[in-house]
VOGU-3710 file (C-alpha; in Angstrom, 3 decimals, decimal comma):
1> mshihsttyg> 0,056/-0,076/0,088  1,136/3,126/-1,130  1,090/6,117/1,431  2,499/9,794/1,498  6,275/10,126/2,968  5,864/13,955/3,142  3,684/17,266/1,687  4,686/20,891/1,483  2,538/23,493/1,384  2,393/27,569/1,718
11> etrlrllrvl> 2,744/30,482/-0,673  4,620/31,477/-3,658  5,516/34,771/-5,387  4,345/37,055/-2,726  5,989/40,385/-3,738  6,161/43,431/-1,046  7,690/46,837/-2,038  8,041/48,740/1,142  9,369/52,388/0,865  11,555/53,497/3,825
21> hrgdrhdpkd> 11,356/57,477/4,257  14,695/58,878/5,678  13,515/62,469/5,216  13,398/63,645/2,055  15,570/60,426/0,774  13,270/57,800/0,390  14,446/54,194/-0,100  12,242/51,342/-2,083  12,941/47,810/-1,046  11,044/45,419/-3,417
31> vtvsvrlegg> 11,245/41,567/-2,258  9,750/38,639/-3,735  8,970/35,902/-1,140  8,154/32,335/-1,409  7,300/30,062/1,595  7,169/26,304/1,422  6,353/24,539/4,827  6,267/20,860/6,369  4,364/19,322/9,464  0,735/19,510/10,305
41> dalpveplkn> -2,356/20,150/7,986  -2,149/22,802/5,604  -2,278/26,339/6,875  -4,654/28,712/5,081  -2,804/31,119/2,935  -4,062/34,524/4,631  -2,543/33,948/8,092  0,965/33,095/6,390  0,897/36,030/4,534  -0,208/38,361/7,611
51> vvyrvaraqr> 3,187/37,069/9,317  4,952/37,971/6,326  3,440/41,386/5,972  4,085/41,881/9,808  7,876/40,767/9,578  8,061/43,253/6,652  6,181/46,294/8,467  8,886/45,261/11,820  12,198/45,017/9,776  13,676/47,539/7,456
61> fpevelfala> 15,246/44,840/5,188  18,555/45,107/6,169  19,487/42,436/4,028  17,507/40,031/1,985  19,403/36,967/4,074  17,993/38,713/7,714  14,544/39,049/6,254  14,087/35,404/5,137  15,608/34,230/8,646  13,034/36,636/9,988
71> vadailgqfp> 10,096/35,516/8,460  11,170/31,770/9,121  11,649/32,261/12,748  7,894/34,108/12,998  6,457/31,470/11,162  7,604/28,447/13,323  7,073/30,587/16,427  3,545/31,179/15,617  2,513/27,933/13,732  3,858/25,374/16,567
81> qvtlarieas> 2,560/22,549/13,799  5,051/23,453/11,407  8,286/21,237/11,499  10,288/22,794/8,819  10,067/26,340/6,748  11,669/27,035/3,566  11,848/30,777/2,691  12,982/31,838/-0,314  13,461/36,098/-0,936  14,678/37,724/-4,121
91> ehvwtrievg> 15,184/41,720/-4,037  14,675/43,935/-7,183  16,693/46,911/-7,316  15,873/50,135/-8,127  17,939/53,073/-8,941  17,649/56,338/-8,403  16,549/59,055/-11,408  19,327/61,959/-11,990  17,967/64,840/-13,331  20,427/67,787/-13,991
101> gkaqgqafap> 23,278/65,665/-12,880  21,634/64,833/-9,291  20,255/61,699/-7,915  16,579/62,176/-6,865  15,518/61,435/-3,490  12,321/60,308/-4,448  12,256/59,058/-8,262  13,163/56,100/-9,361  13,661/53,765/-12,550  14,224/49,694/-12,433
111> gsgerraaiv> 17,704/48,398/-12,123  19,930/46,354/-14,240  17,541/43,367/-13,523  20,284/42,099/-11,380  18,741/40,550/-7,857  19,737/39,561/-4,690  18,618/36,416/-3,423  18,484/34,166/0,015  17,121/30,734/0,534  16,440/29,700/4,308
121> vsngdrssvt> 15,790/26,522/5,633  14,958/26,494/9,135  13,242/23,825/11,723  13,297/26,366/14,528  16,529/24,867/16,414  18,864/24,908/13,340  18,774/27,509/10,026  20,800/27,245/7,191  21,568/30,245/4,783  22,126/29,931/0,885
131> aaienlvvmr> 22,798/33,461/-0,582  22,632/34,451/-4,361  23,339/37,021/-6,890  21,231/36,382/-10,197  21,011/37,880/-13,674  24,403/39,677/-13,336  24,991/40,404/-17,037  28,386/41,102/-18,730  29,791/41,304/-21,669  33,407/41,035/-23,511
141> scglrtahra> 34,275/41,807/-26,724  37,249/39,518/-27,153  39,583/37,502/-25,137  37,866/34,286/-23,813  38,359/30,860/-25,623  35,961/29,047/-27,209  35,280/25,282/-26,641  37,046/24,403/-30,161  39,996/25,695/-32,203  39,425/27,254/-35,259
151> ppghdahheg> 40,560/24,713/-38,225  43,969/25,585/-39,879  44,665/28,640/-42,255  42,533/31,058/-40,161  43,994/34,304/-39,164  44,692/34,751/-34,845  41,218/36,395/-34,277  39,767/33,226/-35,322  41,745/30,764/-33,423  39,732/29,892/-30,749
161> vqpllvaals> 39,231/33,540/-29,496  35,394/33,952/-28,938  35,170/37,704/-30,178  31,868/38,366/-28,364  30,303/37,110/-25,017  27,344/38,127/-23,650  26,221/36,211/-20,756  23,640/36,370/-17,266  26,157/35,076/-14,479  24,449/33,685/-11,129
171> arwsygpgdi> 26,382/32,940/-7,734  25,075/30,682/-5,552  26,971/29,999/-2,204  26,298/28,483/1,285  27,413/29,683/4,680  28,664/27,565/7,487  27,622/28,336/10,954  28,365/31,379/12,658  27,623/34,890/12,875  27,870/36,501/9,243
181> afatfrqgir> 28,085/39,938/8,122  25,640/39,168/5,083  26,234/42,480/2,951  29,704/42,597/3,402  30,175/39,007/1,677  27,679/40,115/-0,679  29,717/42,902/-1,754  32,805/41,298/-1,800  31,987/38,367/-3,778  30,059/40,285/-6,316
191> aaiienfvwh> 33,653/42,174/-6,497  35,562/39,308/-7,082  33,018/37,909/-9,642  33,513/41,167/-11,676  37,175/41,258/-11,100  37,906/37,729/-12,042  35,917/37,862/-14,991  38,133/40,636/-16,110  41,284/38,687/-15,278  40,562/35,356/-16,083
201> asgslqhtls> 39,533/35,802/-19,800  42,288/34,182/-21,159  40,718/30,476/-20,649  37,550/29,271/-21,405  33,740/30,287/-19,788  34,178/26,944/-17,727  38,066/27,815/-16,895  36,779/31,622/-15,884  34,241/30,199/-13,740  36,161/27,745/-11,748
211> giadvilety> 38,874/30,575/-10,919  36,300/32,695/-9,609  34,933/29,986/-7,792  38,360/29,311/-6,099  38,732/33,163/-5,345  35,733/33,253/-3,425  36,579/30,054/-1,646  40,067/31,139/-0,499  38,754/34,597/0,679  35,844/33,744/2,527
221> aelssvtlta> 36,402/30,770/4,910  33,019/30,890/6,260  31,701/29,644/2,869  31,015/25,499/2,009  30,695/26,282/-1,722  30,162/28,218/-4,201  28,234/27,578/-7,547  28,338/29,800/-10,372  26,206/29,593/-13,685  26,722/31,646/-16,849
231> eerpyrpadl> 23,978/31,694/-19,547  25,248/32,634/-22,792  23,222/35,170/-24,828  23,213/34,298/-28,847  24,818/37,206/-30,275  26,407/35,981/-33,770  28,587/37,933/-36,174  26,127/39,425/-39,118  28,717/38,345/-42,048  31,095/35,581/-41,236
241> lsldadelyv> 33,433/36,231/-44,291  33,504/40,455/-43,382  37,162/41,349/-42,729  36,277/45,145/-40,934  37,984/45,561/-37,764  34,398/46,780/-36,434  32,491/43,874/-36,399  28,156/43,903/-36,674  26,732/41,287/-34,204  22,876/39,781/-34,350
251> areeplgmve> 20,676/38,672/-31,476  19,756/35,253/-32,636  16,753/33,565/-31,072  18,441/30,219/-30,120  18,933/27,580/-27,232  21,120/29,523/-24,460  24,769/27,946/-23,911  25,011/27,588/-20,216  28,188/26,352/-18,310  27,613/25,860/-14,603
261> vtvernl> 30,655/25,094/-11,966  30,280/24,003/-8,470  33,119/24,422/-6,102  33,190/22,628/-2,529  35,497/23,357/0,114  37,850/20,360/0,981  37,037/19,305/4,752
//
C-alpha cells in the first residue's frame, strides 16, 4: 500500500514593496517571497501572508538574508505544528533617477535586472542560509577561448578566440555556522566575480568560472561551497566573411548556452 512520505504547502511569489523614509530621501525595498512549509495540516494562505506582512513592517529590510530568517522564525514561532520552513526571498533593485546630474531622493527607475536572493531552511533549532546573486549581465568583446579550435589557415582573430561574449552570471553560495555579515560578504563576492571575469579572460568560460569560485572560497573561509552559472546570450556575427575591424553582431533566437561550476571546500 502506498503512503504519503511528506507534503509541503505554502505561498509562492508574494511580492512586497516597502518605501523607507529618511527625511526627503526614500529607499524602496522590493522583495518577492516564497514560503514552503512541512508539518501538520496545510495552513490557510491568509495567516501566512499576515505573518510575512508583519515581519516586513517590523523590519527595515537590512539584508535579504536577515529578512528570510526573520520570516522563518516568525512562522515557526506562531505555528508550532510546522516542522520545517523554507523561505526564498529575492530583492529587485531600483535605481535613483538623475536630473541635472543630481540623483533624486524620491524618483526611481528599474535597475539592471540583477537580483539579490536568499534561501533559508529552518526547523526552529537550526537554520541554513544560502545566498545568491542572479542575472548579473556582463559582456566581453574579446578574450575568452571557445570550446573548439578553428581550422588551420584561419587568422589569429578566429583561432579559438570568442570575439564576443554576452552572458548572464549567477552565483549561489552556502554559509557555514556562525554569525555572518551578509552584506559585506555579498559585496565582496560580487566584486570577486566582476574582477576575475576580467582577469581570467584568457581561458574558456568554464575555466573562468572555476577561477572565480576558487578565489571566493580562498577569500571567505565561512563559505562551504559556491556555484557559478553562466547563460550565454546568442549573438552571432552578421557576416562571417567580413574583414572589417569593427564587427556587427545580430541577436539570434537560439537556445542559450549554459555553463555551471560548483566548487566545495575540502574538509
